[in-house]
N, C-alpha and C positions, 0 to 999 in steps of 0.2 A: 648863811650860818647853819641853817637846819640841814641842808644837803651835805655839808661837810661832816656833820655828826652822824648822818645815816649811812654813808658809804663805808666808813671803817667798821661799823656794826655789821653790815652785810658781809663784808670780807671775813670777819671773825666767824660768823655763822657758817659760811660756805666752807671754811677751813675745817671747822668741827665736823661737818657732814662728811667731808672727804676722809678725815681721820677715822670716823666711825665705820665707814664702808671698808676701809683698808683693814681695820681690826677684825671685822666680821669675816673677810676672806681668809685672813691669816689663821683664824681659829677653825676653818672648815676642815673636816677630816676626810681623807680619801676613802672611797667605799671598800669594804672588805672583799678580798679575792676568794673565789671558790677553791677550796683545797682539793686537789686531785691525787688519787693513789691508784695503784694497780697498773702502772705504766712500765714498760721496758724501753730503755733508751739505747740508741746506737749512734755511732759517728758516721757522718757522710764520708765516703771513701772513693778513691779512684780505683777503678777495676778494668781489667781487660774484658771487653764484651764481644760477643759474637758479631762479626762485622757484616753479615749478610743474612737476610731473612725474607722469605717470600710466602705467598699464600698458595695452598694446594687443595685439591679435591680428592676425596677417597672414592675409589671405584673398585668393583670386583675385578679380580684378575681375568676372569672369563665371563663375558656377557653375550647373550645371544638373543637377537630379535627374530621371533618365529613368524613366518608368513606362509599362507597356503600356496600350493603350486597349481591351483585351479580355481576357477570362479565358482562360487556357491553361496548359499544362505546359511547363516549360523543357526544350527539346530539345537545345540546344547553346549553350555559352558560348564565344564566339570571342576575346574580349579580356578581360584581367585587369587588376588594379590596376597602375598604372605605365605601361601601354601608351600610346603616342602614336598617335592615330587621326586620320583625315581626315573631313571633312564627308560625310555620306551613307554612311559605312562601317557595315556590319552588325556589331553588337556581341553581340547575343543573339538566338537564334531560338526561338520558342515553337511548340508543337504543339497545335492545336485542331481535331480531326477534324470537329466540327460546322461550323466555319467553312469548311473545305475542301468539305464536302458541300453546304453552301448555295451556294457559288460554282459548283460543278458543276451543281447543279439550276438555278441562275439562268441558266447558259450554255445549258442545254437549252431553257429557256423562251424565250430569245432566238431560238434557231433555229426553234422552233415558231411564235412570233409573226411572225417574218420570212417564213416560208412562207405563213402565213395572210394576211399583208399583200400578198404577191405575188399570191396567188389573188384577193384582193379587187380588186387593181388590174386584173388581166386581165378579171375579170367586169365591172367597170365599163366597161372599154374596149369589150367586146362589146355591152353594153347600150346604150352611147352610139351605136354604129354602127347597132344595130337601131332606136333611137329616131329617128335621122336619116332612116331609110328608112320611118318610120311603121309599124314592125312591133310596137312596144310602146308603152305609154302613158307619159306623163310621170311618173306615180306609180311605175311600175316602175323607171324610171331613177333617181328620187330614192332608192328603197330601195337600189339598187346603190351609189349615191354614199355613202349613210349607212354601208353595210357597209364600204366602202373606208376611210372616215375612222375608223371604229371599229377596224378592223384596224391602221391606221397608229398610232393612239393606243396600242393594246395592245403593238405592237412597241416603241414608245418607252418604255413603262412597263417592259417586259422588259429593255431595255438599261440603264435606270436601276437596276433591281434587281440586274443583274449587276455594274454598276460599284460599287454599294454593297457587295455581297458580296466583290468583288475587293479593295476598299479595306480591309475588315475582315480579309481574309486577309493583306494586306500589313502590317497592324498586327502580325502575328506576327513580323516582322523589326524588331527594335529597332535603330535607326540613330543614329549620332552627329549632333547638330544643327549642329556646327561643328568646325573643326580644334581639337584639344585633347589633354588627357591624362586617362586614367581614374584617378580618385582613390579610388573606392570601388566594390566589386563585391559585390552581395548575392545575385545569381542563382546557383542551384546546379541542376545537371542533375537532372531528375526532379521538381523542386518544382512544386507547383501555385500559380500566382500569379493575382491578380485585377487588374482595372483600377485604375489610379492607385496601385499598389503599387510603390514605388521599387525598381528592380532594379540600377541602375548610376548613378554620378555622374561627371560630366566637368567639367573646368574649363579655362579658357583661360589657359595659362601665360605669355602675352605681357605681361600687366599684373597687378600686385598692388596691394592697398591695405591699410591698417591701420584696424581698427575699434576705437574707444576711447570710454570714457564720461567726460565732463568734469563736474566739480562745478558746480552752478548758480552758485556764488559767482564763477566765472570767466566767466560768460556775456557780460559786456560787453567782455571782452578777446579772445575767440576769434572769428575770422571766416574766411569762405572766402577762399582765396588766400594765407593766412598760411603762412610757411615755418617748419617745426619740425625739431628734431633727433630722429632715430630711433636709439636705442642697441640694438644686438643683443647676444645672449648672449656673443659673443666680445669685447664692449666696444667694438667699432668703431662709429663714428658716420656716419650718412648723412642727407641732407636729404630731407624730404618736404613736399608741399604739400597743405594742407587743401582738399578738394574739396566736402565737404558738411557742413553744420552743421544738425542737426535743430532745427526750431522748437518742438518739444514736449519736455517734461521728464517723466521717470518719477517719479510721486509718492512711491514708496517709497524710491528711492535718491537722489532729488533731484539727478539728473544728466541730461545729454543726450548723444546720440550724435553723433560726428563720424567722417568717413571721410577718410583721408589717402592720396593717390596716392604710390606708391613708385617710385623710379627703377630701371631695369634689370629683369632677369629672375631674378637670383640670390636667390630667396626660396622659402619653403615654406609652404603653407597650414597654419595652426595654430601657426606660430612665435610665440614670446612676445618682445615688445620693450618698451622704455620710450620714451615720448614726452615730450620736453623742450620746453617753451614758452619763447620769448624774453622772459620777464618777469623783470626784475631786482629784487632786494630789497636791503636794507641790507647792507653788507659784514659778512661773518662769518668767524670763524676757519676755515681750511680747510687740508687736507694732501693731497698727491698720493695717488692710490689705490695707487700702488706702495709707499708707505711703510707702509700699514696691514697688520698681521699678525693672523692668527687663531690663538688657542691654545685649542682646544676651544670653550667658550662665552665665552671672553674675547677682547676686541679691544684692540689697543694699537699703539704705535709705539716705536721705539728712540730715546731721548733721549740726547744727548751733552752732559755738563756742561762747565763751564769747566775742570775738571781732566781733561777728556777721558775720564772714566769713563762707560761706556755703561750705561744702565738701561732696562728695559722698562716703559713707562708705559701704564697702562690708560686708555682713552678711551671716550667715548660719541659715536656718530656720528649725523648727521642726513641730509639729502638729498644725493644725488649730482648733480654738475653737470659733465658731460664727464669730464675726468681728475682732478677734485678732489672731495673729500668734506668736507662741513661737520662741524666738531668742536663738539659741544654742551658737553662737559665733559672735564676731564682735562688740558688745556693752557691756558697763560696768554697765549701769543702771543710769548713771549720765548725760547722754546727753540730749540735746534738739533736737528734730527731726521735720521735716516738715510733718504734718499730713493732710494738706489740701492746695490746690493750688500748688500741687507738679509739675504740668506742667510748672509753672513759675520758678521753682528752677534752678539754674545754678551752676555747680561745679566750685568753686573758686569765685563765686559772693559774693556780700556784701548785707546782708539783711538790708532793710531800717529801720527796727526796729519799725514798727508801732505796736500798741497794738493788740495782737492776742487773 
C-alpha cells in the first residue's frame, strides 16, 4: 500500500520538473546581433574571364656579362652595384706585371728596329751613289737593298708586336660597353682572375622585357605583335607587346619561350609578373578581388542573406582575370556579398541595410 502511494507522487513531481525546464527554455532570449554598417554589397555574377595566364620574369632588354681577356689580379674596383655608368668608362682595373713588362720590352724592340732600319736606309743611299759612279758592283748594291728591306720588315714586325702588347695591357682596364647600370659586381681587390671569368654585369635600363614559357597547347593562339596584360605584384595592370615567339619547344616541359616588350622604364630585373592573354572562355562565377578574405589557410567572402544576417562563406578560387577571381565552389551565383568595407563585416552580424 505504501509503495502504491509513493509512485504516483514521484510521477507528478517528475512531470512538474520537466514542465519547469521546458518553460525556462521557452523564455530564453536569443543573443543580440552586432549591427554592422559601412558595407557595399554586390551580386555574384557570371563573367567571361581571361582563359590563360602564366608567370613571367622581367629582364633588361640588353644585359652584358663583362670578363677580362687576360689573366691578372684585381687592382681596383671603381664602380659597384647600382652605379650608373657611361660607355667606355673604366669599371675595374687589373694588375698583370708580365703584360706591362712585355709592353716595355716590345717598345724597346721598336726603337732598336727603327734605328736599324734608318741605318739600312742610309747604307743603301750611299751604295746607290757609289754604284752610279761605277765604284761598286750591281751585286753589292743588291745586298744593300736587301738589307734595307729586311730592316724595314723587322721594324714593322716590332711595331706590330708593340701594338699587340699594348692591347693586352689595355685589357687590364675593364670598360663599360655602353651606357647602363651595374647590376652585379663580382670583382674583389686582390683576387686573381682568369680570362672569360665574369667580373661585372651591366644592363641597359632604357628597355625591359618579360620572358615567359607558354604551354604547347596554346601554340596556335600566341603570335608576335599580340598585346597582353602584365600584372605586377601591386596588382596594377600594364600592356605589353609580344616581340618574340620561339619556334622550338622544350621536350621536358612541353612549352616554348616568348619575349614581351614592356612600356616605360619603371621596372626591375628579376621582378615577378603574371602574363594574361586575351583568350576568352565560357562565363564563370566570379567575385571582385576586394571581396576575398584570407583567414589562415581558409579563403572566403562575406555573404548577406535576405534577413541581412552576415555570414562568412568558404569558397575555392580559380584563375585571376584583372580585378576578378573565378569561384570554383562555395557560391551558387544568387548571393549578395560584401565587395567594399569588408574590414567592417562581422560573421553573424546584422547589416544595417543602408543603400549600397
